[in-house]
C-alpha positions as CSV (number, residue, x, y, z in Angstrom):
1,M,105.4,25.6,14.0
2,Q,103.8,25.0,10.7
3,F,101.9,21.8,9.9
4,P,102.4,20.4,6.5
5,Q,99.6,21.1,4.1
6,L,97.6,18.2,2.9
7,P,96.8,18.0,-0.7
8,F,93.3,19.5,-1.3
9,Q,90.7,17.1,-2.7
10,A,87.7,18.7,-4.4
11,K,84.2,17.1,-3.8
12,K,82.8,15.4,-6.7
13,K,79.9,17.3,-8.2
14,T,76.7,15.5,-8.7
15,R,75.5,15.4,-12.2
16,K,72.3,17.4,-11.7
17,K,71.5,17.3,-15.4
18,D,71.6,13.5,-15.5
19,V,69.5,13.1,-12.4
20,A,66.9,15.7,-13.6
21,H,66.8,13.9,-16.9
22,W,66.2,10.5,-15.3
23,Q,63.5,11.9,-13.0
24,S,61.8,13.6,-15.9
25,W,61.8,10.3,-17.9
26,E,60.4,8.4,-15.0
27,K,57.7,11.0,-14.4
28,D,56.8,10.9,-18.1
29,A,56.5,7.1,-18.0
30,L,54.2,7.2,-15.0
31,D,52.1,9.9,-16.7
32,K,51.7,7.7,-19.7
33,K,50.7,4.7,-17.7
34,F,48.2,6.8,-15.8
35,R,46.7,8.2,-19.0
36,I,46.5,4.7,-20.4
37,V,44.8,3.3,-17.3
38,A,42.4,6.3,-17.2
39,I,41.5,5.8,-20.9
40,V,40.9,2.1,-20.4
41,C,38.8,2.8,-17.3
42,G,36.9,5.4,-19.2
43,V,36.2,3.1,-22.1
44,V,34.9,0.4,-19.8
45,A,33.0,2.8,-17.5
46,V,31.1,4.7,-20.1
47,P,28.9,1.8,-21.4
48,V,28.2,0.8,-17.8
49,I,27.2,4.3,-16.8
50,V,25.0,4.6,-20.0
51,F,23.4,1.2,-19.2
52,M,22.6,2.2,-15.7
53,I,21.1,5.6,-16.8
54,V,19.0,3.8,-19.4
55,R,17.8,1.2,-16.9
56,V,16.9,3.7,-14.2
57,Y,15.0,5.7,-16.8
58,Q,13.1,2.6,-18.0
59,T,12.2,1.7,-14.4
60,I,10.9,5.2,-13.8
61,V,8.8,5.1,-17.0
62,E,7.5,1.6,-16.2
63,R,6.5,2.6,-12.7
64,Q,4.8,5.8,-13.9
65,H,3.0,3.9,-16.6
66,T,1.9,1.2,-14.1
67,S,0.7,3.8,-11.6
68,E,-1.2,5.8,-14.2
69,H,-2.6,2.8,-16.1
70,R,-4.2,0.5,-13.5
71,P,-7.7,-0.2,-12.1
72,V,-8.8,1.5,-8.9
73,V,-12.0,0.0,-7.4
74,T,-13.6,1.8,-4.6
75,N,-16.8,1.7,-2.5
76,S,-18.8,4.4,-4.3
77,N,-21.5,4.6,-1.6
78,P,-22.1,3.2,1.8
79,P,-24.2,0.0,2.1
80,V,-28.0,0.4,2.0
81,L,-30.6,-1.6,3.9
82,I,-33.4,-2.7,1.6
83,Q,-35.6,-3.6,4.6
84,P,-35.5,-2.8,8.3
85,F,-33.7,-5.2,10.6
86,S,-34.5,-6.5,14.0
87,C,-32.5,-7.9,16.9
88,D,-33.3,-9.6,20.1
89,V,-31.2,-10.9,23.0
90,K,-32.9,-14.3,22.7
91,S,-33.9,-14.8,19.1
92,G,-30.9,-13.0,17.5
93,A,-30.7,-10.7,14.6
94,H,-32.7,-10.7,11.4
95,F,-31.7,-8.7,8.3
96,G,-33.3,-8.3,4.9
97,D,-31.3,-7.7,1.7
98,I,-28.4,-5.2,1.7
99,N,-26.9,-3.5,-1.3
100,T,-23.2,-2.5,-1.6
101,F,-21.9,-0.2,-4.4
102,M,-18.5,-0.2,-6.2
103,R,-16.9,1.7,-9.0
104,N,-13.7,1.4,-11.0
105,V,-12.3,4.9,-11.0
106,G,-9.1,3.8,-12.7
107,N,-8.3,3.6,-16.4
108,A,-7.8,-0.1,-16.8
109,D,-10.0,-3.2,-16.3
110,A,-10.2,-4.8,-12.9
111,L,-10.1,-8.6,-12.9
112,A,-11.3,-11.1,-10.4
113,V,-13.3,-8.5,-8.5
114,T,-14.5,-10.1,-5.3
115,P,-16.6,-8.0,-2.9
116,S,-17.3,-8.9,0.7
117,L,-19.5,-7.6,3.5
118,I,-19.2,-8.0,7.3
119,L,-21.9,-6.7,9.7
120,R,-21.2,-6.5,13.4
121,F,-23.0,-5.4,16.5
122,V,-20.7,-3.7,18.9
123,P,-22.2,-3.5,22.5
124,D,-21.8,-0.3,24.5
125,R,-20.8,-2.5,27.5
126,K,-17.7,-4.6,26.8
127,V,-18.4,-8.3,27.0
128,G,-14.8,-9.4,26.9
129,Q,-14.8,-10.9,23.4
130,P,-12.8,-8.9,20.8
131,E,-15.0,-10.2,17.9
132,F,-17.8,-8.2,19.5
133,D,-16.1,-5.5,21.5
134,E,-13.9,-4.1,18.7
135,I,-15.2,-2.0,15.8
136,P,-14.4,-3.9,12.6
137,S,-11.3,-2.3,11.3
138,A,-10.8,-2.1,7.5
139,G,-8.0,-4.6,6.9
140,C,-7.0,-5.0,3.2
141,G,-4.6,-7.8,4.1
142,Q,-7.4,-10.0,5.3
143,K,-8.7,-11.8,2.3
144,R,-12.3,-12.8,2.9
145,K,-14.7,-15.0,1.0
146,G,-17.2,-13.0,-0.9
147,N,-19.4,-13.1,-4.0
148,A,-18.3,-14.7,-7.2
149,A,-15.4,-12.9,-8.9
150,R,-16.3,-10.7,-11.8
151,Q,-14.6,-8.2,-14.2
152,L,-15.1,-4.4,-13.9
153,A,-14.2,-2.2,-16.8
154,A,-12.7,1.2,-16.4
155,A,-15.3,3.8,-15.2
156,Q,-17.8,1.0,-14.7
157,G,-19.9,0.7,-11.5
158,G,-21.7,-2.2,-10.0
159,V,-24.2,-3.1,-7.3
160,V,-24.0,-6.2,-5.1
161,R,-27.1,-7.6,-3.5
162,W,-26.5,-9.4,-0.2
163,S,-29.5,-11.6,0.6
164,Q,-30.4,-11.7,4.2
165,P,-26.9,-11.8,5.7
166,T,-26.3,-13.7,8.9
167,V,-25.0,-11.6,11.8
168,A,-23.8,-13.0,15.1
169,M,-25.3,-11.4,18.3
170,P,-23.1,-10.4,21.2
171,P,-24.1,-11.7,24.7
172,L,-26.4,-8.8,25.6
173,L,-28.6,-8.5,28.6
174,N,-32.1,-7.1,28.5
175,G,-32.1,-3.4,27.9
176,E,-28.4,-3.2,26.9
177,T,-27.6,-1.1,23.9
178,A,-25.3,-1.6,20.9
179,Q,-24.3,-0.1,17.6
180,L,-24.2,-1.6,14.1
181,Y,-21.1,-1.4,11.8
182,A,-20.6,-2.6,8.2
183,M,-17.2,-3.3,6.6
184,S,-17.4,-3.5,2.8
185,C,-14.3,-4.8,1.0
186,I,-13.4,-5.2,-2.6
187,H,-10.5,-7.4,-3.7
188,Y,-9.4,-7.4,-7.3
189,T,-6.4,-8.0,-9.6
190,D,-4.9,-5.8,-12.4
191,S,-3.7,-7.0,-15.8
192,S,-0.2,-7.7,-14.4
193,G,-1.5,-10.1,-11.8
194,V,-1.0,-7.8,-8.9
195,D,-3.6,-8.0,-6.1
196,H,-5.3,-4.9,-4.8
197,S,-7.9,-4.2,-2.0
198,N,-10.1,-1.4,-0.8
199,C,-12.0,-1.7,2.5
200,D,-14.3,0.8,4.2
201,T,-16.0,0.6,7.6
202,Y,-19.3,2.5,8.1
203,R,-21.5,3.2,11.1
204,F,-25.3,2.8,11.1
205,R,-27.7,5.4,12.4
206,L,-31.4,5.1,13.1
207,D,-33.8,7.4,11.2
208,S,-33.7,9.6,14.4
209,G,-30.0,10.1,13.8
210,I,-28.9,8.2,16.9
211,P,-26.5,5.3,16.3
212,I,-27.3,3.5,19.6
213,F,-30.2,1.2,20.0
214,A,-31.5,-1.6,22.1
215,C,-32.1,-5.1,20.8
216,D,-35.8,-5.3,21.7
217,N,-37.1,-7.2,18.6
218,L,-38.6,-4.1,17.1
219,P,-37.9,-3.2,13.4
220,K,-35.2,-0.6,13.0
221,S,-34.7,1.4,9.9
222,G,-32.0,4.0,9.0
223,K,-28.9,4.3,7.0
224,F,-25.1,4.0,7.2
225,D,-23.1,7.3,7.5
226,P,-21.4,8.3,4.2
227,E,-18.2,9.1,6.2
228,T,-16.1,6.1,6.8
229,V,-14.9,5.0,10.3
230,S,-11.8,3.5,8.8
231,N,-10.3,2.8,5.4
232,C,-7.5,0.9,3.8
233,T,-6.3,0.7,0.2
234,E,-3.6,-1.5,-1.3
């Protein structure tokens, strides 16, 4: 038996050329938009980038100039006792005049230069009071009242005479020993109004070279070590 043949219907062919042309046109439009956006972004970004580069360069130059052109005041020598001192567990401590030395080793004037000096007896046996038991630590952040402010030019030095400074005595017993420390600080300001400090702590030695002594009311002479016990610089 033969089935009747149905009329053959050919599939419609897709117009590939029209589709390809439409896709190509859409791609070109997107490419043009992308190029326009890229150009606009580039035009806007270039001045910003240039400004940032210039600003960073200026900041580096300013910091370098500030670091290179500024005062730097230091303790040029340890303190010096002009006369011997004495100490006694009952009558206390008695000092003559003391000199401290400073020098501006920077290349700009130091303004409002204010030196300070702290002397402290540190007992070998702890007495339970930090103000006596602890060696004075050079602390630049601790602004202390000192001599009248002055100006110190670049490469200029100066000597400060401390007249008979008062020193508190720790509660020592007869025969107990102690050591003497001095903390010399210099606070000053640069031309930009920025505050700076330099502090050094020195240990005293008797003429015999021994740093330990008893407060027996006998005169004691010697000198402070040139090497610092502690230092801070800001």
